[in-house]
Every structure is written in C-alpha cells, then in structure tokens.
C-alpha positions as CSV (number, residue, x, y, z in Angstrom):
1,M,0.0,0.0,0.0
2,T,1.3,3.4,-0.8
3,Q,2.0,6.0,1.9
4,A,-0.9,8.2,0.5
5,L,-3.4,5.4,1.1
6,E,-2.4,5.4,4.8
7,Q,-2.7,9.1,5.4
8,R,-6.2,10.1,4.2
9,T,-9.8,9.1,4.7
10,Y,-11.5,7.4,1.8
11,T,-15.2,7.1,1.0
12,R,-16.7,3.6,0.5
13,E,-17.0,4.4,-3.2
14,E,-13.3,5.3,-3.5
15,Y,-12.4,2.1,-1.7
16,L,-14.5,-0.1,-3.9
17,E,-13.1,1.5,-7.1
18,F,-9.6,1.0,-5.8
19,E,-10.2,-2.6,-4.6
20,T,-11.8,-3.6,-7.9
21,V,-8.5,-2.9,-9.8
22,S,-6.1,-3.9,-7.0
23,E,-4.0,-7.1,-7.3
24,E,-4.0,-7.3,-3.5
25,R,-6.9,-7.5,-1.0
26,H,-7.6,-4.6,1.4
27,E,-10.0,-4.1,4.2
28,Y,-12.0,-0.8,4.6
29,V,-12.3,0.2,8.2
30,N,-14.3,3.4,8.7
31,G,-12.5,5.4,6.0
32,E,-9.1,3.7,6.3
33,I,-7.8,1.2,3.7
34,R,-5.7,-1.5,5.2
35,R,-3.7,-4.0,3.1
36,M,-4.4,-7.6,4.1
37,T,-1.4,-9.8,4.7
38,G,-0.9,-13.1,3.0
39,G,-1.3,-16.4,4.8
40,T,1.1,-19.1,5.6
41,P,0.9,-22.5,3.9
42,D,-0.6,-24.0,7.1
43,H,-3.1,-21.1,7.3
44,N,-4.3,-21.8,3.8
45,E,-4.3,-25.6,4.3
46,I,-6.5,-25.3,7.3
47,A,-8.9,-23.0,5.5
48,I,-9.1,-25.4,2.6
49,N,-9.6,-28.4,4.9
50,L,-12.6,-26.6,6.5
51,A,-14.0,-25.5,3.2
52,T,-13.8,-29.1,1.8
53,L,-15.4,-30.6,4.9
54,L,-18.2,-28.0,4.8
55,K,-18.8,-28.3,1.1
56,S,-19.3,-32.0,1.3
57,A,-21.5,-31.7,4.5
58,V,-23.9,-29.1,3.2
59,R,-24.4,-30.6,-0.3
60,G,-28.1,-30.4,-1.1
61,K,-28.7,-27.9,1.8
62,P,-29.5,-24.2,1.2
63,Y,-26.0,-22.8,1.8
64,R,-23.2,-21.3,-0.2
65,I,-19.6,-21.5,1.0
66,F,-17.0,-18.7,0.2
67,G,-13.3,-18.5,0.8
68,A,-11.0,-15.6,1.6
69,D,-11.6,-13.8,-1.8
70,Q,-15.3,-13.0,-1.0
71,R,-15.9,-9.6,0.4
72,L,-18.3,-9.0,3.3
73,W,-20.0,-5.6,4.0
74,I,-20.8,-4.8,7.6
75,P,-22.7,-1.5,7.5
76,D,-23.0,-1.0,11.2
77,R,-19.2,-0.8,11.5
78,N,-18.5,0.8,8.1
79,L,-16.4,-2.2,7.4
80,Y,-15.5,-4.2,4.3
81,T,-13.5,-7.4,5.1
82,Y,-12.6,-10.8,3.7
83,P,-13.2,-13.6,6.2
84,D,-11.1,-16.8,5.7
85,L,-14.4,-18.7,5.2
86,M,-18.1,-17.7,5.2
87,V,-21.2,-19.8,4.9
88,V,-24.2,-17.9,3.6
89,E,-27.8,-19.2,3.7
90,K,-29.6,-19.0,0.4
91,P,-30.8,-16.7,-0.9
92,L,-27.6,-14.8,-1.2
93,Q,-27.9,-11.2,-0.2
94,L,-25.6,-8.7,-1.9
95,Q,-24.9,-5.1,-0.9
96,T,-27.2,-2.8,-2.8
97,G,-25.7,-1.9,-6.2
98,R,-22.9,-4.5,-5.9
99,T,-22.5,-8.0,-7.4
100,D,-19.3,-8.8,-5.5
101,T,-20.1,-8.1,-1.8
102,V,-22.2,-10.3,0.4
103,T,-24.1,-9.2,3.5
104,N,-25.7,-12.3,5.1
105,P,-23.3,-14.8,6.5
106,C,-24.6,-17.2,9.1
107,F,-21.2,-18.9,9.8
108,I,-17.7,-17.4,9.7
109,A,-14.3,-19.0,10.3
110,E,-10.9,-17.4,10.8
111,V,-7.6,-19.2,10.9
112,L,-5.5,-17.4,13.5
113,S,-2.1,-16.0,12.8
114,K,0.2,-14.1,15.2
115,S,-0.5,-10.8,13.4
116,T,-4.3,-11.1,13.3
117,Q,-5.4,-13.2,16.3
118,D,-6.1,-10.2,18.5
119,Y,-8.1,-8.5,15.8
120,D,-10.0,-11.7,15.0
121,H,-10.9,-12.2,18.6
122,G,-11.8,-8.5,19.3
123,E,-12.7,-5.8,16.9
124,K,-13.5,-8.1,14.0
125,F,-15.7,-10.5,16.1
126,S,-17.5,-7.4,17.5
127,A,-18.2,-6.2,14.0
128,Y,-19.4,-9.7,12.8
129,R,-21.9,-9.8,15.8
130,T,-23.7,-6.7,14.3
131,V,-24.7,-8.8,11.3
132,E,-28.2,-10.1,12.0
133,S,-27.9,-13.4,10.1
134,F,-24.5,-14.3,11.8
135,R,-25.0,-17.1,14.3
136,E,-21.7,-19.1,14.6
137,Y,-18.0,-18.3,14.7
138,L,-15.0,-20.6,14.5
139,L,-11.4,-19.6,15.3
140,I,-8.8,-22.1,14.4
141,D,-5.2,-21.9,15.7
142,Q,-2.7,-22.8,13.0
143,Y,0.2,-23.3,15.5
144,S,-1.4,-25.8,17.9
145,I,-4.5,-27.9,18.0
146,H,-6.9,-25.4,19.5
147,V,-10.3,-24.4,18.2
148,E,-12.6,-21.8,19.7
149,H,-16.3,-22.2,18.8
150,Y,-18.8,-19.4,19.5
151,V,-22.6,-20.0,19.0
152,K,-25.2,-17.3,19.4
153,T,-27.7,-18.4,22.0
154,T,-29.8,-15.2,22.3
155,A,-29.8,-11.7,20.9
156,N,-26.9,-10.6,23.1
157,Q,-25.4,-13.8,24.3
158,W,-22.7,-16.1,22.8
159,L,-21.6,-19.5,24.1
160,L,-17.9,-20.3,23.8
161,S,-16.6,-23.9,23.6
162,E,-12.8,-24.7,23.3
163,Y,-11.3,-27.8,21.8
164,D,-7.7,-29.0,22.2
165,D,-8.4,-32.8,21.7
166,P,-7.9,-33.8,18.1
167,N,-10.4,-36.7,18.5
168,I,-13.3,-34.4,19.4
169,I,-16.2,-34.1,17.0
170,L,-17.4,-30.5,16.7
171,S,-21.0,-29.8,16.0
172,L,-21.8,-26.7,14.0
173,S,-25.4,-26.0,15.1
174,S,-26.3,-23.4,12.5
175,L,-25.4,-25.8,9.6
176,D,-26.4,-29.1,11.3
177,V,-22.9,-30.4,10.5
178,Q,-20.3,-32.4,12.5
179,I,-16.5,-32.0,11.9
180,E,-13.7,-33.9,13.4
181,I,-11.1,-31.5,14.9
182,I,-8.3,-33.7,13.5
183,A,-9.7,-33.3,10.0
184,L,-9.1,-29.5,10.2
185,Y,-5.4,-30.2,10.8
186,E,-4.9,-32.7,8.0
187,N,-1.4,-32.3,6.6
188,I,-0.4,-29.8,9.3
189,E,2.7,-30.6,11.4
190,I,2.0,-29.3,14.9
191,D,5.1,-29.0,17.1
192,A,4.7,-30.6,20.5
C-alpha cells in the first residue's frame, strides 16, 4: 500500500473503485484502507480443509460457501472485510448496487495468525456480531490444535466452547454439521 493510502480518509466508493482494480486485497475500516497480509501454507491448508469438509457436508442444503476472496460488507461498522471462510444461507444477499459483496453470512471462520489473532478475537468479532444473520464463529489456531467455537444463544449472548483434543467431533449447530477436529489439521505438522 502506498503512503498516501495510509494518510487520508476514503469514501466507500473510493475504496470499492480502488479494490476492484487492485491485485492485493484490502479491508476498509471506517474510511481507512488496510492491506491484508498473505497467509502461511498452514493457514491456507486449514482454511481449505474446512471448506472441503463443509462443502461436502452441506451438499443439497440451502447454503453457499465462500473463501477468503469473497468480500463482506458490515454497514453498522462501516467495514468491508474478507473472512477466511463464510457460509451464507440462500438466498444470497448482496450489498445494494454490488454484485461482489455479500451481507448475510450465518457462519464465519478465521484461521488465527500471530499478526491477526487479537483483531479476529476482538474488533472483527465485535463487527461480525452486528450482522443479523450471523450465528456461529470458529477460530482455528494454526500453530497448535486449538479451536474456539462461538454460538449465538440469544440476541446478546454467545456461548464459547474450546477444543484441544484432536479426537473431538465439533457440532456446527447453524449448519447441522459435524466435523472432526483432526480433519481440520490434516497435513499440518504441529510442534509438541
């Protein structure tokens, strides 16, 4: 990102015009454009593992699955972002006037990295919770077997479950899907 991008406030329209022609992905956070960092091979492998498991599990059900190149608009926080993985219940809802920006995820997953884990737990999760359709959040550690699973129980309440045992089966309630934790970490070498 150029220095000029870091020093001024942009409108949503300026961001979308810029992002459409950019070869890199950027988040838009309340007028600021932030370049998104690339993931590690393990980060990408875990995201693909989850996408593969979910794609198979929801076949024939009314859902669409999107990877990290799909933009999400969160109007209550003036935020455009790219979750590692989103599941959207059909019908797909797009931002008014856009064909490339979804607004109705029911499930979001992020693979944690050292540079983004605080953001994924804090500001980003807070923003996701303003999306009415959003009901379930999965945070997957790429450095150790550790999964945090948040499920919306009432309008202002979320239940957290944590998993460190690779033999546990995780139930995703919003999708009626079960996933083995070990399957998320297929091909990942975890240091003891």
